[in-house]
C-alpha positions, 0 to 999 in steps of 0.5 A: 835836240841837236844831232851831230852832222856828218860831212856830206859826200857831194854826189850823195847830198840828195840821194833818193830825193831826200837831202842828208840834212833831213835825214840827219835831223830826223834820224832819232824819229827813224830809229825810234819808229816814230814816223810814217811808213812813207817817210821811213821808206824814203829814209831806207832809200837814202841810206841805200845810196849815201854811205855817210848817212848810213854810217851815221845811222849805224853809229846812233843805232849802236849808242842807243844799244849801249845806253839801253844795255847800261840803263835799260834795266832800271824799273820806273816807279809806278806813281811816276809813270802814271804822273807822266802818262796823265800829263801826256793825256792832258796835253794831247787833249788840249786841256790846261795842265794845272800849274802846280803840275808844270812847275814841279820838278820830278820827284820834287814835293809841292813845298819845294 
């Protein structure tokens, strides 16, 4: 997924030893808590020194909150959740995912 880029401030292009483009490329991982603590620390240090990246972080965080508020209350059908988790387990284990599972659209029947 491509993310909007923010013009870099010349003096902040490598704040805290981390390039702004690296920060912006991995911003969603940071927001979603999907990165190692060591990398999170680099991001926090960068935000302390780079106002452009801090501003972008704040904007993305607000958008995620708005989306969650507007869409976060829909319950996922139990069977869909089970199918998705099953596919994730297959992929993580390195097993081949059966073709009938990879060619189906979500909610589609095998005949469609």
